[in-house]
DOBA-725296 format. One record per residue (C-alpha): residue number from 1; residue in one letter; x, y negated, z negated. Coordinates in Angstrom, 2 decimals, m for minus. Layout:
REM DOBA-725296
+------+------+---------+---------+---------+
! vomi ! vopa !      px !      py !      pz !
+------+------+---------+---------+---------+
!  NUM !    A !       X !       Y !       Z !
...
+------+------+---------+---------+---------+
REM end
This chain:
REM DOBA-725296
+------+------+---------+---------+---------+
! vomi ! vopa !      px !      py !      pz !
+------+------+---------+---------+---------+
!    1 !    M !    1.93 !    1.92 !  m10.95 !
!    2 !    S !    0.51 !    2.70 !   m7.52 !
!    3 !    A !    2.85 !    2.02 !   m4.60 !
!    4 !    I !    0.09 !    0.82 !   m2.25 !
!    5 !    P !   m1.26 !   m2.03 !   m4.45 !
!    6 !    T !    2.33 !   m3.01 !   m5.20 !
!    7 !    L !    3.13 !   m3.24 !   m1.49 !
!    8 !    L !   m0.10 !   m5.15 !   m0.81 !
!    9 !    R !    0.87 !   m7.74 !   m3.41 !
!   10 !    A !    4.31 !   m7.92 !   m1.86 !
!   11 !    A !    2.83 !   m8.48 !    1.63 !
!   12 !    L !    0.40 !  m11.29 !    0.75 !
!   13 !    P !    3.02 !  m14.09 !    0.63 !
!   14 !    S !    3.89 !  m13.29 !    4.27 !
!   15 !    I !    0.33 !  m13.86 !    5.55 !
!   16 !    P !   m0.38 !  m17.40 !    6.82 !
!   17 !    V !   m3.05 !  m19.34 !    4.88 !
!   18 !    V !   m3.22 !  m16.56 !    2.26 !
!   19 !    N !    0.31 !  m17.43 !    1.22 !
!   20 !    Q !   m0.86 !  m20.88 !    0.09 !
!   21 !    L !   m3.42 !  m19.58 !   m2.39 !
!   22 !    P !   m2.84 !  m20.02 !   m6.14 !
!   23 !    G !   m1.22 !  m16.95 !   m7.63 !
!   24 !    I !    0.31 !  m16.00 !   m4.26 !
!   25 !    K !    2.12 !  m19.15 !   m3.14 !
!   26 !    K !    5.84 !  m18.84 !   m3.77 !
!   27 !    A !    7.74 !  m21.24 !   m5.98 !
!   28 !    P !   10.48 !  m23.35 !   m4.38 !
!   29 !    L !   13.98 !  m21.94 !   m4.27 !
!   30 !    A !   15.44 !  m24.95 !   m6.03 !
!   31 !    G !   15.44 !  m24.40 !   m9.75 !
!   32 !    F !   14.86 !  m20.64 !   m9.68 !
!   33 !    S !   16.96 !  m19.16 !  m12.49 !
!   34 !    G !   15.71 !  m15.58 !  m12.69 !
!   35 !    L !   13.10 !  m13.03 !  m13.79 !
!   36 !    T !   13.15 !   m9.82 !  m15.82 !
!   37 !    R !   10.83 !   m6.83 !  m15.93 !
!   38 !    T !   10.81 !   m3.81 !  m18.28 !
!   39 !    R !    8.98 !   m0.51 !  m17.92 !
!   40 !    P !    7.76 !    1.59 !  m20.86 !
!   41 !    P !    9.98 !    4.56 !  m21.82 !
!   42 !    V !    9.69 !    7.34 !  m19.25 !
!   43 !    T !   10.60 !   11.02 !  m19.61 !
!   44 !    V !   12.45 !   12.62 !  m16.70 !
!   45 !    E !   10.27 !   15.45 !  m15.33 !
!   46 !    R !   11.79 !   18.48 !  m13.59 !
!   47 !    A !    9.15 !   18.63 !  m10.84 !
!   48 !    D !    9.81 !   15.00 !   m9.83 !
!   49 !    V !   13.57 !   15.51 !   m9.79 !
!   50 !    E !   13.38 !   18.71 !   m7.75 !
!   51 !    A !   11.07 !   17.10 !   m5.19 !
!   52 !    Y !   13.56 !   14.24 !   m4.78 !
!   53 !    A !   16.50 !   16.67 !   m4.58 !
!   54 !    R !   14.85 !   18.63 !   m1.77 !
!   55 !    V !   14.26 !   15.54 !    0.36 !
!   56 !    C !   17.77 !   14.15 !   m0.19 !
!   57 !    G !   19.83 !   17.36 !    0.02 !
!   58 !    F !   20.88 !   17.81 !   m3.61 !
!   59 !    P !   21.13 !   21.21 !   m5.32 !
!   60 !    T !   18.81 !   22.09 !   m8.20 !
!   61 !    K !   20.45 !   21.34 !  m11.57 !
!   62 !    D !   19.53 !   20.48 !  m15.14 !
!   63 !    V !   20.75 !   16.91 !  m14.58 !
!   64 !    V !   19.36 !   14.35 !  m12.14 !
!   65 !    P !   21.07 !   13.42 !   m8.85 !
!   66 !    L !   23.16 !   10.28 !   m9.27 !
!   67 !    P !   20.82 !    7.96 !   m7.29 !
!   68 !    Y !   17.60 !    9.37 !   m8.80 !
!   69 !    P !   17.05 !    6.64 !  m11.44 !
!   70 !    H !   16.58 !    4.14 !   m8.61 !
!   71 !    L !   13.08 !    5.64 !   m8.30 !
!   72 !    L !   12.36 !    4.35 !  m11.81 !
!   73 !    V !   13.48 !    0.87 !  m10.74 !
!   74 !    F !   11.56 !    0.42 !   m7.50 !
!   75 !    D !    8.30 !   m0.74 !   m9.07 !
!   76 !    L !   10.15 !   m3.26 !  m11.25 !
!   77 !    Q !   11.98 !   m4.75 !   m8.27 !
!   78 !    M !    8.73 !   m4.99 !   m6.31 !
!   79 !    A !    6.97 !   m6.56 !   m9.30 !
!   80 !    I !    9.66 !   m9.23 !   m9.49 !
!   81 !    M !    9.54 !   m9.91 !   m5.75 !
!   82 !    S !    5.73 !  m10.11 !   m5.89 !
!   83 !    D !    5.75 !  m12.64 !   m8.72 !
!   84 !    P !    4.84 !  m16.16 !   m7.49 !
!   85 !    A !    7.83 !  m17.46 !   m9.47 !
!   86 !    F !   10.17 !  m15.45 !   m7.21 !
!   87 !    P !   10.94 !  m17.81 !   m4.30 !
!   88 !    A !   11.01 !  m15.34 !   m1.39 !
!   89 !    P !    8.45 !  m12.88 !    0.05 !
!   90 !    A !    9.36 !   m9.21 !   m0.30 !
!   91 !    I !    8.45 !   m8.47 !    3.32 !
!   92 !    G !   11.42 !   m9.40 !    5.49 !
!   93 !    T !   13.91 !   m9.35 !    2.64 !
!   94 !    V !   16.77 !   m7.04 !    3.68 !
!   95 !    H !   18.53 !   m4.55 !    1.40 !
!   96 !    L !   22.17 !   m5.47 !    2.05 !
!   97 !    E !   24.27 !   m3.56 !   m0.48 !
!   98 !    N !   23.82 !   m1.25 !   m3.44 !
!   99 !    S !   26.10 !   m0.29 !   m6.33 !
!  100 !    I !   25.35 !    2.45 !   m8.87 !
!  101 !    T !   27.40 !    3.20 !  m11.98 !
!  102 !    Q !   26.72 !    6.49 !  m13.74 !
!  103 !    H !   28.28 !    6.52 !  m17.19 !
!  104 !    R !   27.26 !   10.12 !  m17.76 !
!  105 !    P !   24.82 !   12.57 !  m16.15 !
!  106 !    I !   21.18 !   12.19 !  m17.20 !
!  107 !    A !   19.52 !   15.43 !  m18.24 !
!  108 !    I !   16.03 !   16.49 !  m17.24 !
!  109 !    G !   13.76 !   15.89 !  m20.22 !
!  110 !    E !   15.56 !   12.78 !  m21.47 !
!  111 !    T !   13.51 !    9.69 !  m22.26 !
!  112 !    L !   14.78 !    6.52 !  m20.61 !
!  113 !    S !   14.13 !    2.81 !  m20.86 !
!  114 !    V !   14.58 !    0.66 !  m17.76 !
!  115 !    V !   15.15 !   m3.10 !  m17.48 !
!  116 !    A !   15.55 !   m4.93 !  m14.16 !
!  117 !    S !   16.44 !   m8.59 !  m13.70 !
!  118 !    V !   17.43 !  m11.02 !  m10.98 !
!  119 !    G !   19.24 !  m14.32 !  m11.34 !
!  120 !    A !   19.75 !  m17.39 !   m9.21 !
!  121 !    P !   20.49 !  m16.63 !   m5.53 !
!  122 !    V !   24.02 !  m16.38 !   m4.17 !
!  123 !    A !   25.17 !  m18.22 !   m1.04 !
!  124 !    H !   25.42 !  m16.25 !    2.21 !
!  125 !    A !   26.30 !  m17.33 !    5.74 !
!  126 !    K !   22.85 !  m16.18 !    6.93 !
!  127 !    G !   20.70 !  m17.25 !    3.99 !
!  128 !    R !   20.61 !  m16.37 !    0.29 !
!  129 !    V !   21.31 !  m13.13 !   m1.58 !
!  130 !    F !   19.34 !  m12.04 !   m4.62 !
!  131 !    E !   21.16 !   m9.56 !   m6.84 !
!  132 !    F !   18.84 !   m7.29 !   m8.83 !
!  133 !    V !   20.60 !   m5.78 !  m11.84 !
!  134 !    T !   19.18 !   m2.72 !  m13.61 !
!  135 !    Q !   20.16 !   m1.01 !  m16.83 !
!  136 !    V !   18.90 !    2.44 !  m17.82 !
!  137 !    R !   19.29 !    3.52 !  m21.44 !
!  138 !    A !   18.66 !    6.86 !  m23.12 !
!  139 !    A !   17.20 !    7.11 !  m26.60 !
!  140 !    G !   19.29 !    9.18 !  m29.00 !
!  141 !    A !   20.28 !    9.63 !  m32.61 !
!  142 !    G !   22.81 !    6.84 !  m32.25 !
!  143 !    G !   20.34 !    4.41 !  m30.70 !
!  144 !    D !   19.99 !    3.33 !  m27.09 !
!  145 !    E !   22.89 !    4.47 !  m24.88 !
!  146 !    L !   23.63 !    2.78 !  m21.57 !
!  147 !    V !   23.80 !    5.69 !  m19.12 !
!  148 !    W !   23.19 !    4.18 !  m15.67 !
!  149 !    E !   23.44 !    0.76 !  m13.99 !
!  150 !    E !   22.60 !   m0.57 !  m10.54 !
!  151 !    T !   23.05 !   m3.77 !   m8.59 !
!  152 !    S !   20.89 !   m4.11 !   m5.47 !
!  153 !    A !   21.71 !   m7.04 !   m3.18 !
!  154 !    Y !   18.86 !   m8.32 !   m0.99 !
!  155 !    L !   19.33 !  m10.91 !    1.77 !
!  156 !    R !   16.66 !  m13.48 !    2.53 !
!  157 !    R !   17.51 !  m14.89 !    5.93 !
!  158 !    G !   17.35 !  m18.64 !    6.36 !
!  159 !    R !   19.61 !  m21.64 !    6.25 !
!  160 !    G !   22.98 !  m20.33 !    5.11 !
!  161 !    E !   26.20 !  m21.97 !    4.07 !
!  162 !    D !   29.06 !  m22.15 !    6.54 !
!  163 !    G !   32.06 !  m20.37 !    5.11 !
!  164 !    A !   30.06 !  m18.53 !    2.45 !
!  165 !    S !   31.73 !  m15.18 !    1.86 !
!  166 !    Y !   29.56 !  m12.31 !    0.65 !
!  167 !    G !   29.98 !   m8.59 !    1.11 !
!  168 !    T !   32.14 !   m5.70 !   m0.02 !
!  169 !    V !   35.06 !   m4.58 !    2.14 !
!  170 !    F !   35.24 !   m0.79 !    2.30 !
!  171 !    P !   38.14 !    1.48 !    3.27 !
!  172 !    E !   37.61 !    3.31 !    6.53 !
!  173 !    A !   36.22 !    6.84 !    6.43 !
!  174 !    A !   37.67 !    9.34 !    8.88 !
!  175 !    P !   35.38 !   10.48 !   11.70 !
!  176 !    S !   33.75 !   13.86 !   11.18 !
!  177 !    P !   32.00 !   16.41 !   13.38 !
!  178 !    I !   29.29 !   16.75 !   10.70 !
!  179 !    Q !   25.96 !   15.61 !   12.16 !
!  180 !    W !   22.51 !   15.53 !   10.59 !
!  181 !    Q !   19.33 !   15.76 !   12.63 !
!  182 !    L !   16.73 !   13.51 !   10.96 !
!  183 !    P !   13.04 !   14.29 !   11.62 !
!  184 !    A !   10.37 !   11.75 !   12.50 !
!  185 !    D !    8.57 !   12.29 !    9.18 !
!  186 !    L !   11.63 !   11.70 !    6.98 !
!  187 !    G !   10.43 !    8.24 !    5.94 !
!  188 !    R !    7.04 !    9.62 !    4.92 !
!  189 !    R !    8.67 !   12.45 !    2.97 !
!  190 !    Y !   10.97 !   10.08 !    1.11 !
!  191 !    A !    8.10 !    7.67 !    0.47 !
!  192 !    A !    6.13 !   10.50 !   m1.13 !
!  193 !    V !    8.84 !   11.11 !   m3.75 !
!  194 !    S !   10.10 !    7.53 !   m4.18 !
!  195 !    G !    6.94 !    5.42 !   m4.01 !
!  196 !    D !    8.55 !    3.20 !   m1.36 !
!  197 !    A !    5.85 !    3.26 !    1.32 !
!  198 !    N !    7.05 !    0.22 !    3.28 !
!  199 !    P !    5.38 !    0.49 !    6.74 !
!  200 !    I !    8.73 !    0.18 !    8.53 !
!  201 !    H !    9.53 !    3.72 !    7.34 !
!  202 !    L !    6.28 !    5.51 !    8.13 !
!  203 !    Y !    5.05 !    5.53 !   11.75 !
!  204 !    P !    6.06 !    4.04 !   15.12 !
!  205 !    L !    2.98 !    1.79 !   15.14 !
!  206 !    T !    3.52 !    0.37 !   11.65 !
!  207 !    A !    7.23 !   m0.14 !   12.30 !
!  208 !    K !    6.61 !   m1.88 !   15.64 !
!  209 !    A !    4.23 !   m4.29 !   13.90 !
!  210 !    L !    7.21 !   m5.43 !   11.83 !
!  211 !    G !    9.70 !   m5.70 !   14.69 !
!  212 !    F !   11.30 !   m2.24 !   14.90 !
!  213 !    P !   11.16 !    0.01 !   17.99 !
!  214 !    R !   10.04 !    2.90 !   15.76 !
!  215 !    Q !   10.20 !    3.91 !   12.10 !
!  216 !    I !   13.53 !    3.76 !   10.26 !
!  217 !    A !   15.04 !    5.78 !    7.43 !
!  218 !    H !   15.12 !    4.27 !    3.95 !
!  219 !    G !   18.51 !    2.80 !    3.13 !
!  220 !    M !   18.42 !    4.48 !   m0.28 !
!  221 !    W !   17.80 !    7.84 !    1.41 !
!  222 !    T !   20.94 !    7.38 !    3.53 !
!  223 !    M !   22.90 !    6.54 !    0.37 !
!  224 !    A !   21.47 !    9.54 !   m1.46 !
!  225 !    R !   22.17 !   11.93 !    1.42 !
!  226 !    C !   25.81 !   10.81 !    1.55 !
!  227 !    V !   26.19 !   11.20 !   m2.22 !
!  228 !    A !   24.66 !   14.68 !   m1.96 !
!  229 !    A !   27.36 !   15.63 !    0.55 !
!  230 !    L !   30.03 !   14.58 !   m1.97 !
!  231 !    E !   28.38 !   15.35 !   m5.31 !
!  232 !    N !   30.35 !   18.53 !   m6.13 !
!  233 !    R !   33.58 !   16.49 !   m5.88 !
!  234 !    L !   32.48 !   13.55 !   m8.05 !
!  235 !    P !   33.23 !   13.17 !  m11.77 !
!  236 !    D !   30.52 !   12.69 !  m14.38 !
!  237 !    A !   31.44 !    9.01 !  m14.80 !
!  238 !    V !   31.55 !    7.35 !  m11.40 !
!  239 !    R !   30.58 !    4.26 !   m9.42 !
!  240 !    V !   29.19 !    4.44 !   m5.89 !
!  241 !    D !   29.11 !    1.32 !   m3.70 !
!  242 !    V !   27.49 !    1.10 !   m0.27 !
!  243 !    A !   26.70 !   m1.48 !    2.38 !
!  244 !    F !   23.78 !   m0.91 !    4.73 !
!  245 !    K !   24.68 !   m1.76 !    8.31 !
!  246 !    K !   22.39 !   m0.86 !   11.23 !
!  247 !    P !   19.00 !    0.83 !   10.64 !
!  248 !    V !   18.66 !    4.56 !   11.35 !
!  249 !    L !   15.81 !    5.12 !   13.81 !
!  250 !    L !   13.64 !    8.22 !   13.30 !
!  251 !    P !   13.83 !   10.79 !   14.69 !
!  252 !    G !   17.56 !   10.50 !   15.16 !
!  253 !    T !   21.04 !   11.92 !   14.73 !
!  254 !    V !   23.70 !   10.56 !   12.39 !
!  255 !    A !   27.31 !   11.57 !   11.73 !
!  256 !    F !   28.78 !   11.75 !    8.22 !
!  257 !    G !   32.46 !   11.31 !    7.43 !
!  258 !    S !   34.56 !   11.00 !    4.27 !
!  259 !    T !   38.20 !   10.41 !    3.34 !
!  260 !    P !   39.96 !   10.73 !   m0.04 !
!  261 !    V !   41.13 !    7.35 !   m1.38 !
!  262 !    D !   42.55 !    6.18 !   m4.68 !
!  263 !    Q !   40.20 !    7.35 !   m7.48 !
!  264 !    G !   37.54 !    8.63 !   m5.12 !
!  265 !    F !   36.30 !    8.84 !   m1.54 !
!  266 !    A !   35.52 !    6.48 !    1.29 !
!  267 !    F !   32.51 !    7.63 !    3.28 !
!  268 !    G !   30.35 !    6.47 !    6.14 !
!  269 !    L !   27.32 !    7.22 !    8.23 !
!  270 !    T !   27.39 !    6.39 !   11.93 !
!  271 !    S !   25.51 !    7.05 !   15.13 !
!  272 !    P !   27.01 !    9.79 !   17.35 !
!  273 !    S !   28.60 !    6.98 !   19.41 !
!  274 !    G !   30.25 !    5.51 !   16.31 !
!  275 !    K !   28.00 !    2.55 !   15.50 !
!  276 !    P !   27.93 !    2.04 !   11.71 !
!  277 !    H !   24.79 !    2.71 !    9.68 !
!  278 !    L !   26.37 !    2.79 !    6.20 !
!  279 !    A !   29.79 !    2.28 !    4.64 !
!  280 !    G !   30.65 !    3.25 !    1.08 !
!  281 !    R !   33.11 !    4.47 !   m1.48 !
!  282 !    T !   33.15 !    6.29 !   m4.81 !
!  283 !    T !   35.36 !    5.31 !   m7.75 !
!  284 !    A !   36.04 !    7.52 !  m10.76 !
!  285 !    L !   35.62 !    5.71 !  m14.09 !
+------+------+---------+---------+---------+
REM end
């Protein structure tokens, strides 16, 4: 599936007049119970994995980096958000949190099936949260094996509910002198391997058109880069949870820190002055 047509379909419900046309107009929020999308079985190709690993800082191995299967999910999430039955436009919907569970490493060359679904929205003080749940299964002699799961929480801003509590509380990660210099083209490089060519990540002009001072890094790149910094200390079966805080402007500098905690690590990404970009933790399973 081409990323550009997918993004065009996602953008149409945000365009006045166009968003009232049949097949584009969004269904009302009330009564929405969920949608599911499935992709045909896909074989993990070494060239694709190595391209992703280079952009995100992972070493070359015979198994995929822990966040890599998210690339197989992106089109399904966008297809759901682009469906007229989904009650919110994709443009302007904010990736709030992400949780990945790896039950075992996925080898290059394995054939995977991917199913993504979203249910009724969850109350939030600033609007509604849609939780997209993905399951990735590997075909084997014993049948389909669940090898990887993800929950992606997206916030649609609007009328919220006073007192609604949503969000993971993370242990604090110790400050670190480790800093990463992020180039201006990072968003374009990640888009080339992920298919996520959202204009907010590409150029100053396209980002400014959507309300940002200049392009910003993909949230899933920041998660992947943090996991890459920890990957040689993580077990094969592990869960990684993150919350995306403030956007990372490109070019820019970020500081990475991590602290051992019970069954894993707390980690974070901040600006050099300490403003949070990402908070997370790993948990051994």
